[in-house]
N, C-alpha and C positions, 0 to 999 in steps of 0.2 A: 504658313511658309511659305517662300518663292525659292523656285530651284531651276536654275538656267540651263539650260542645252550646254553641254560637257564632254567633255571624255571621260573613259568609263569609270565608272563607281565599283570599288572590291563589295562585292558580299555575299552572304551565305542564300543557299537555295531554302524554300520555305517547306519543300515536303519531306522527306523521309531522315530517318537519323546517320546518313551518312555525310552529310554534312556540306555538300562541295561547293569551293569558291565559285563562284558567278563574277562575270565582267557585265555590269548593266550600265548601256551607255542610252542619254535620253537625246533623242533626234528632233530636228528644227521643228518636225513636223509634231513634235510630243511623245510619237511614238517610243517605246525603248528597246533595244538590242539587247540580245541576251547570249552571252560566247561562256564557256568554260574559264575559269582562271588558272592559266597554266603555272601561277606559282604556287597554290592553293594546296597542301599535301594530302587532302582528304582525297581531291581527285584528279590533279595533275592536269586539269584543263579539257577534261572528259565530263560531260552531261548525261542525263536518259533522256528520254523522249518527253516527260513532265518537264523537266529543268530546262529544256531549248526552248519550249514552248511557252513560256511565262509570259513573254513581249506581248503575248496574244490575250491575255488574262486582264490586263489594263484597261478597263474602261469603266464608267461610271452607272450603265446599266443596271439597274437592283441594286445600287450602294443605297445606304443610310448615312443619311449624310447631315442630320439636326438629330439632336434628342426628340423622340416622342411620347405623349405622357394619354396613355389609352387612348392610341393610334395618332394621337394631333400633333402637330406640332409645339413643341415649348421652349424656351430658353433653356441655356445650359443651365444657370444657377437657380432654376424654379426646381427641375429636374432633379438635381443636386442637392438641393433642400429637402425634397421630398425622399428619395431614397434615404439619407441620413436620420431625418426623420422615423421613417418606417422601423427602418432597424434599429433605431435607439428605443422605438419601443419598445418591440417586441422583446431587446434584451432587456429592458426595466420590467416589462411585466412578466415575461416566461424564463428570462435566465438566458444568460452566453447561448448556451446550448440551441436556443432555439432560432439561430439563425447560419446561414452556412455558404459557402462560396463554393461553387465546381468549376476549375477551369481547365485550360488546355495544354497540351504540348505545343501549340502553337505562338503561345505567348512566349515574350522573351524574358530573359531570367529575370531585367529586372520588374519588369510586371509583377512575376511570381514573388519576388521575394517583399515587393509592395503587400502585397495580397496575404502572403505567409505572416510578415511581422504585423499586420493589420488585426488579423486573424485572431494568433495564436496568443502576440504579446500584450493585445491594447482590447480585444474586446473579450479574452479569455477562454477562447473554445479550439479545440482543433477538428471542427467542421470545414475543413478543409480539404476537397479533393480534388482530382484532375482525372480527364478520360486517360492520361496516362498510366491509369489505373487498370484500363482495358490492355494494355499493351506492353506493360514491362514489371507490374508489380511482383509477379513470382519469380523474376531475377534479383528483383530488392530481395525479396523475402530470402533468397538463395542463397545470394550473398552475405546478409547478413547474420546466418546461421552459422555457415561456412567461415569466412573470414571475417567476423565481428563488425564488419562496415560493408556498406554497398559499394564495392570496387570493382571495377572492371579490369583485370589484369593486365591484359594486352594491348596493341595495338593492329592499326591494318598491317604494316609493315611484315606482323608474324604470318599473312595470308600467303603473302608472298615467298614467304621461306619454309613453309612445312614441307615435309612431305605426304602428309595426308592432312586432309580436308575433310570433316564429316559434319556435313550439315545436318541441323535434326530439326523436320517443322518448320523447313526455311526454303521459301521459293525464290532465292536469292537474285535469280535471273531476271526474273517481272519486278520483284517488291525491293534490293537494292541491287538494281543493272551494275552501276559502277563499279561496286565491291567485286561483283561477279566477275565484270571483264578485268580487273586487277588478278584475278585467281585464272581466267583462261587465259592471260597474255604470261603468267609464271609457269603454267603448263607448258604452253607454247614453248618458253627458253626451256623448261625441264621437265622432259617428255614422261621422267620416271613418275612426278609427282600425280598423287593418285587423289580424286575424289570418290567421297561415298553421301548417297541422299538417301535421309530415312523419313518418308512421307507416304500417309496413303494413298497420295494422289501421282500420277506421272505426270510432273509439272516438266515445264519447260527445264528448267533446273535437274529435274532429276534424269531428263531424255540425255544429257551429256554426261552421267555421272559412267565411273568404271562400276560400280554396284549401286544399283537401286536396291533399295528394302520397301517395300511397299508395306507397312507395316500396320496392323489394325490399331482402329483409333483409341487413343491412351495406353498405348500399351510398351511405351517408351520406358515407363520405369522399369517392367520387367527386362526389356531388351540391355538396359546399362546396369543391372543386378545380374545378370548372367554375364556381361562383361568383366564387373569387377570380379564375381567367383571363376572365371576363367583366368583373369588376370593374376588371382593367385595362387594359382593349381600350376600357373605356368613357370611361377617364378619373376613374374615380372615386375613385382614390387620393388620400390626405392629402398630398401631397408634403413638407410643412412637417414633419408630425408624424412621418413615418418617420424625414425625416433627422435630427430631432433624438431618438427615442424607439425606433425600430427596427430591430434588424439582422436579418442573413438573409432578408429579402423577397425579395432576385432568386434564390436559392435554391427559395424555397419557390413563387413564382411560373413558375420554371421547370418545376419538379415540375407544377403545375397546367394549364399550356401542353404540357404532353406526349400532354393530351385531347381530342377532339375532340367537337365536341356530340353526334355519334354515339357516340362509344364511351358518354361521359358517359349517353347514353340507356340504350344497352344496359347498363350496371351498375347504373342505378337502376331500371329499368324502367320510365320516367316517359317521356313524349312529348317530343317537341323543343317545344310549345306550354305544357306546364305549365312546364318549365322554363326558358324563353324569359321567361314571366309572373312566376315567383319571382325571377329574376334582375333582373330589369327592376326589381319592386316593390323588391329590396332595395337596389341602385343607388340610386334615387331617391328613395330616402325616408331623411332625416337619422336621424331616430330611431327606431334600431330597437333592440331586446332579445331576445338569441336565449337563449333558456330550455330546458335541456336535461336529461334525468333518465337512465332505466334503460337505455331505448333506445339510448340513446349510449354508457354506461358498463359496460355489461355484455354485453362482446364483445371477442373475439380480439383488435380495431382498435380499443378502446373509448379508448386515450390519441391515438391518431394524429384519430379522432375529434373530439375535443374539442380539438388542436390546429388542424385545419381550420376548425372554427369561430371560433377565436380568431382566426387569421389574418386572416379576414376582416374580422375587429372590427379589429385591429391596422393593417393597411392603409388602412381609410377613415378613422381616428381617431376610430371610435364607442366609445370606451370610458373609464369613470373620469369622462361628464359626466351629468345629468339625463338619463332617458328612453332613455340606450341602453348596450350593453354585453353580452357573453356573461353565462350567469346560471344554475350549479349549482346546481339546486335538491335537497337531500339527502333519501334516506327515511326516517330513523330520527330521533327528539329530539334526540339529542345525537349525531349523528355528528360536526358541526362541535366539538364538546367534545372529543372524543377525539381530534380532528387536531389540536387546541391542546395537548393535555398529550403527544403524541408517543403515543398508543395505538394506532398502526401500527408495524408491524415493522420500519418502515424510515424511520422518522422519531424524533427525539430530542422532548423536551419543549419548548412555545415556540415552536413553527415552525423549530427549528434541526436541523441536518443531521448524522445520523450517521456519515456520510461525511465530516465537515469534524471534522480534528483539533481544530482551535480551539474549536470548538461544543462535542465530547465534552469538553474542558477545562474548559472554561467552565461545564456544567451538572455535570460532579462536583466541580469547588469549590464552588459553589453548594451541591451536597448533603452535601460535607462524605463522600463515599461511598470505600468502598474499592476500587471497581473500576467500571470504564465499561464496557457492550457496547461494540465495536470496530468491528462491523461490523453491516449488516443481519439480521435474524431472519428466521426460515421465516414467507412469507405464506400464508394461510389454505392454500389448496389444497398446497402443501408442504409445509405444519404436517400434515394428516393424515395424509400420505404416509408423513410420519415417523414419526407414530404406528402406521403400518401396520406399516412394517419393523422397528420396535424400539428406533430411534435416540431417543424422545421414549420416557422410562422414566414419567416421573410429570404427570401434564395434570390442569390446573384450568381447569374451563370455567363462566362466568360470566354468568348472566341470558341464554341461547339457546338455540337447539335446533338443532344441527348434524345430529343424524341425520334430519332433516327439510329443512332449509335448504339443505345444502351439496349441491353435485353430484356425480353417483355416489354417493348418499345411502347405499345399502346397506354399499358399502364402507367410509365414514366409520362410519357403525354397528357394523360390525364391527370396523375398526379400532380404535373408543372401546373396545367390550367387551372387547378383548384386550390393552390396554393395562395392563403391569403395576400403578398406581393410578391411578385418574381421581376427582378430586375435582367435584363439580358442586355450585353456590350455587345456587337458582333459590327462587321462592316457592310453587310449584307441586311434589306430593309424587309425580307420575305424569306425563312427557312422555316420547318418544320416547327423549328424550337422558339423564333423570336417571334412567330404571332402569339405566340402563349403568353408573351411578357404585358404587364403594366406600363411597365418603362422601359424605353428602347433605348441605349444609349451606344451615339455611331463611332465607332472605331478606326485605326488608322490600319490600314492591312500591308500584308509585304510592300517592300518600294517606299512605301510613305513612314514606318516603323523607323525605330535607331534603336539599337542595343546590342545584346549579344547574345549567342547561343552554345551550347556544347554538344558535341556530336559524339557516335556510339563507342570512340575510342578515345574521349574523355579532352578531344580538342574544343578549347573554346575561340570562336571566331565573332565578326564583329557581321551583323546586320546594319545596312546604310541607308541612308531617306536618298532617293532618285528620284520621286515623285513631288510635287507641292503638295499639301495639305488639302484634302477635297470637301467641300463646304465649311462644314463644324465638326466633323472627325476629329477626335482625338486619342491619342494614347492612352491606352489600360494603364501603365502607369499612374497617370496624370487623373486619373478618373478617380482612383483609389485613395491617392492623395489628398483631393478635394473635398472626397467623404470624410477622411479621417480626420480634417483640419474641421469639418463640420460637427464632427463628432467630438470636437476636444482636444485632439490631440495634434496642437498645432506645431510645436517646436519639434516632435519626434517623427514629423511628416516636412519637413522643409526641404525637399528637394528641388532644386531648378531646373535638371538634366537627367537625363539615364547616366550620366558619367560620377553623379555626386552616387545616386542607388549603387552602382557596380563598386566604388571607392569602399561603401560601407561593406557592403558584400564580403569584398574582399578583406577589409578589417577585420570583420568576425570572424572569417577562417581560421585567420592568424592568431586570434583572440585565444591565451592561455593555451598556447598548441605548440608544443615542441617536440612535434614530430607521436604525440599520441594520437591523430587522429589522419585519417587520410586524405581528406578535402584539404587542400592547405593554398590559397591564390594568394599571397601575402604579399607578396611582390608588386601588387598592382594597388596596396593599400593608398599609395600614396601620391598614384600617377594625375599627371595634372588631364585638364577636358582635351589639351591639344593632342597629351600623346593617347587618351583614351580614342578621340579620332580617327588615329592613326596606328592603332593595336594590328599587329598581325597576328595569325591566327599560333595557338600555343596549348601545350598540353598541360594537366595539372598531374601530379603536386607541381607548384612553382612559389616554393617559401622565398626563396629571394629573386636573384635578377633571372630573367625571364631569357631563355636560348629559345630565338623560334622554331630552330631545325631539331629540338632534342627532341629524340625518340623516347620515352620512361615506360617502364614496364613494372609491376608491384609482385611482391613476394619469392621473387628471384631467391633472394636469400632468406628464405622461409621464418622471417617474420611476418606475422599479423597482427589484426587489430581485436583481438579479443583476449580475455584477463590474463593469461597466460602465454600470451604471445602464440599460440601453438594453432594451427588449423583446426576444425571441427567436423571429421568426417562425422555424417548422421546417416544413422539407420533408419532407410526406407523401406516401406513395403509398398508391395504390389498390388494396384488396387483390381477388382473383379477385372474380369475382360467386358468389354465394351459391347450387349448387343440390344439389339431391336426388338420389342414385342413384334407380334407378326403382323403383315403389312403396314409397320410402320418404318420407316427410313432414317437414317442416321446423316444427321446435315451440317455440311462444315462450309463455313463460310470464310472469306478473305478478300485479298486483294487482288483485282487485275492490272497488267502493264499501264496504261495511259491513264486510271482515275486514281483519283485519291481522298479517301475520307469522304464525305456526302456530295463531292462533287461541286463545293461550290465557287471554289477556283477553279479547278479541270476542266467542267463544265462549260466555260465560256470558249474553251479554245477547240474549234473545229476538227485538227486535225487530232486532237486527242480522243476524239469522237467517232473518229472514221474506222480504226480498228475493230471494235468491239462498242455498238451503237444501241443498245439494247440489254435490260438484264436476262440471265439463262439461267439453263439450270445443268451441269452436268447430270447424265444417267447413266449407268451401264447397260448397253442392248440387251442383257438378259431383264432388268426391272423393265425398263422400255415394253418389250416384246409381250411380257406378263400384264401388263396396264394397256396393252394397245396402241403407244403413244409411237406416233412418226415423226422422222427430224423435222423442227420448225416450228409444229403444233406449239399451241399454247399449254400451257399444264398449271395445274394448281396445286400446291403444297399447302398445306393445311392441320393445324390440330386446336386443343383447346381453346389457344388467345387469339388465333385471328387466322387468316389465310391470305395468300399473294396469289399474284398471276405472273408466268416466268417463261420465254420462248424455250421448250426444247432442243439440249445437243445432247447427243448419244452418242455417248465414247465410252470406247475401255480406259478411261484415264482414269476413269473413280472402280475403284471395288464394288461389288454386287451387294447391296444393301445399304450403300452411302450414295448422297447427291454433295454435290458443291453448288454453291450460290454465292454470288459477289457480295457482300456488304454495301457498294456507295450508291445505289440507287436510293431517291426518295420523293416526296410527294410532286418535287418542283418538277423531275425529269420524266417521272413513271407513277401513274393513276393508283396502282396496289402491285408495290415492289420491295417494300420495307421489311426486310429477313428478318430484323431486328424482333419484330413483332408475332414470331412463332418462338423463339429463343427463351427457354426459362430462365431463370434470374438464380442461375446456381453458380457459386462462386466457390473455389479454394479456400478452405479454413483458416489457411496461414498468411496470403496474401491479401485475399480477399476480390483476388483477380476472376470476372467472370469466365464461365465456360461457352463462352462466343461459338467454339468450334464443335458442337456438342448436344443439336438441335435432334430433336425426333417430331417427323410429319408424314401424313399421309400422302401420297402422289397418284393425282388422276390426271386423265386427260380432259378437256375442255369443249365442250361440242360446239362451235363458232360457224356458223351460218353464212361468214363473210369476213375474208383477210384484206388488210388494204396497207400499202403504202402512200405516203403522200408526201411534197415539199409544199415547200411556202415561207414569204417572205415574211410571216408574224407566226409566233408560237401557238398550235391548237389548243382550243379549248377543253379541258380537262374531263368533262363531263358528258360529250358525248359517246363516248367508246366503254365497252365494259373491259377492254385491254389498249391500253395507250401508253408508250413510249417514246419519248420524245430528244430529241438532241441537235444542237446546235452544228450548222453548216457554214459553209462560206456564204455570207448574203441572206442565209435565212433559216430555216429548222429543216428536219427530215421527220418523221415520224412512221411508229408501225404501229399499229391498230387490227383488231379483232372486235367483231358483234356479234351477240348470240341472236340476233334479228335482224331481216333485213329492213331497211328504212323503206318506207313507201313511197319517197320523192328521193332516190339518189341524187339527182343535181343538187338541190336544196342541203343533205347533208354535207356534199363535196364541199360547198362553199360556205356553209359552216365550219366545217373544219378546219378550214383553209384561211377563216375570218377576213373574207372576199366577197363582196354583193357589185353588183353592178359592173360586172367585167364582162367582156365578150369570152363565150364560153364553144369548145366544142369538146364532141365525144365519139366514144365508139360503145359495142357493144358483142359480145358475140355471146347467142342465147343457146349454143351447143354447149360450151363449159361455163358459162355464169359470170366472164371477164366483161365487167366495164373498166372505162377509163372517159379521167376527163382530164384535159388542159384548159387553164384560163389567162388571158391575155387584157390585158391594157394598151391598147393599139397595139404598135407588135412585139411589146414586151412580155414574154412569159412570168407570171405571177403565183404561178403555182399549178400541181398535176396531181391527180387523187388517181390510184392503181387500186384495182376492187379484184376481188377472185375468192372460189370457193375455196381451197384450195391456199396454204404461203404463200404468197407472188414472187412467183419469178420472173428477177428483172435485175438490171446492170443496173443498181443504184446510183452510182458514180457516173454515169450517162446524165443523169435527171438530175442530180444536186449542181453540177456541172453549170446545165442548162439552163437552170433558174436565173430569172433577170437578164438575160439575152434576149436580142429581137429576131422575131422570126415572121419571113410573108406570108402569106395565105397563102401558096403555096408548101412552105416549109411548117407550117402548125404541125400538120400531119407528122411529123419524126419525132416530136415530143412524143405521138401517142403511144408510137409504134416502140417507143424505147430506145431509139438510136437518133438522138439529135444533135444534131450536127457539130454544137459549141460542146458538148459531152462526150468525153473520154473511158472506154470502157475499160478501167486499169485493174478492176476487181476489188475483193475487199480489201483494203488496207493492212500491208503485213508491215511495213516499217512508216511507224509515224513521223520519227526525228523526221525523214526527207519524203512522205506521203508516197511512198510505193507500193503500190496493189499488185495482188497476186498474180493479175493477166501479164502484167509488166516483167514481171519475173519470170514467168511463164516461159515469155515469147525469148527471154535472156538464154534459159536453158534450149529453149529451140536452137538457138542462133547457134550456140555451143559452149557457152560456160556451164562446165560441171560441176564447178564446186562451188560455197559458199564465196569466197574471196573472189574468183571471177564472177560472180553476178554483182558483187558489189563495185567494183570497177567499171561492171557496163552501166548498171543500176542506181548507186548510190546507196543502197539498202542493206543495211546494215554494218553501215562504216561507222556509226555515232556511236552509242551507247550499247551496241550490240545486242540488244535484251532479245529482238526479233531472230538472230542467226537460227537458231534452233529452230522455227518455223518457218525459214528461207528452207533451211535443209531439207526440211520435212515435204517439200515439195521437187524434190531433186528425182527419188528414184521414178517417177511417173507424173503424168501430169494428170490431175485429179479436174472432176467436172465439178462445178460450180455448183453450189446450193441456194437454198433460199436464203441462207442466214448473209448471202455474196452480195 
């Protein structure tokens, strides 16, 4: 497909579930400029650092551009024939449950729809799950228990209308920064608006809260049981609403009242004073929105946490009205769209239930399919267990990297490697998962794909094509359609484009639906392809003509999707307090501000790597002192499943006995940092969502004899160092590394690390402190530098990064070894990724008289875009801090 340079294309960001609108402009030189869409109702023009850097991720380096069979190029027809043949053989020999699909929230709704239809309606198995199982399955289960359907009641506008926002297990400032800035703007307009953050860590979000409850891990159920009991005792229930619209509250309240305040305090780790302050604030504030995310969902009690939160809103009638309600924010751009089409193994399309014979019959008749799955399929953890023990004989993984992202990741990696037949559809040639595939199918990525996504407030938006199709890459829906046809299902998969699929999806949502089901976009069932191409963002339900500016809420009328039309308050029980055996620490995992999932896309953008360039472990000072760990040392986290090496970050942001490790790093960017290898494959018994925030591991320092930092035009080889973390920079790569033994020939080691030989070398050695430095030149051009020390290297890193590939005369070369190269500016560690503003630049602004965040923004542009760095900027104000090794 040829795409000419033209004006901006309206599309939707491919990262989190906020679903921000973007304007993508393909320039004459082939590059793409990105701006926020001021007319999109999710973001009104604002973008976070990741969205703003999208234009830096478009290149063909590392792209999978043609089908590969056993690593060798093959034509599409041969690859597709083999996939269809092997899946058909497995089904005929071992039955339909011997095959499985594992999908991704990065897929478009049209991709999801075709995959779900093929597996459940034509193969006849429900073994189709998605990495969305890892982020929002507990919310789905909680919604279905309480509301009778997977319905998000509120809208983003409620965040601006509330008088109290409670954030539970959500670092919104970093993980959903555009939503967070909408809240910040609302608080500026209405200072009476309060923010409570419930999180074991003092995150950037918690630092800006009116009240931060530093709760014990998995103390959330107990906390909200205590809240429900308090609401009952203080007469805060909405008796009329309960009488008309809520069942089961007596049982739920009885369960809550079984715990007194002392017990709640013990289970949550919170003081009586903090508990009372939160409970009274919630009880006396009418407009309350409770926003929750992975700290709630990723738990063995995740579904009970969701229902404990929902119970409090049902009991007070604070749901479905402006500025109030429980609100699940999803982690992926199309987790919601996948839910709409039944992308989870325990759901049917259009929010119908696989356990319901009437729903199964309805879907089968609509599809005119030969069969229909009769029971839920395997959820993610169980699915890969089935791959491991041989029950799954053919596996198709699409657009995700479970060898990194799943718990017990090494076991998952081994299971995929040993599966008799594995297909992976991906845009990249070499990820931890792609390299395990028998057949690799080249997929389109953002900017090349065309279809729809749904964000966390049920708003359907278009992703549109901006770039030409590279090589032989093809859309995921096309790949599945071709396989379905080869398996004999020609007529049912006779789609010519995504508009055909979307029309069918919309028609199914309205089929025999007279308001009995929440999901209904029947207004789109007959749209033309040109109308689809021009579609503006809209919220469902849309059973009739779409009004794009309409705000929709559910349940304000007290009507739910249960058999009797009343919501169900679910009686839940507080789990035992989370404790770790002696010397074991509890491992919390999560996201950082500027990276996404396993870094396949964000790892390409130099400015997104500048804020935090290597994997780290947040350690409480007391835990570090007990283990003789110093700042910036390399530490080891280990248990019976494996071990990882990461940089120590000593901070009181975490509670004693707990550590935090980012989820993003993989074998492409660090040699021993996949945190998923340490996490036990425990899951919520209702939702099947893994408890990714509940690992246990020992922590110890690693005795390295040599630490180093390097810059190079080439990516360093992984096998030279005991610890190695790499990140792209402008014009090359940066590397942090450590060695347990000092090489005999350090100049030779440095050359191998930089992948450079036969160039001019200068060096420096300080025998007193063990420092060695090497710089390499081709003529006058700097092509690499290596800095070594017996302790973590103290260096103005950005100076060296900026000096790479510049010209230096013989008399100037020594500036490189001194770390003060004339082409490099020591901006300090990058604080604002959107504008590439470093800590030293901010300190200079403070020294020149900028005494608040706004003044710093005007002087430096730091914090003026997505605002997710504003708390960090504020932390620099009280005193000018000394640079550490991490800077």
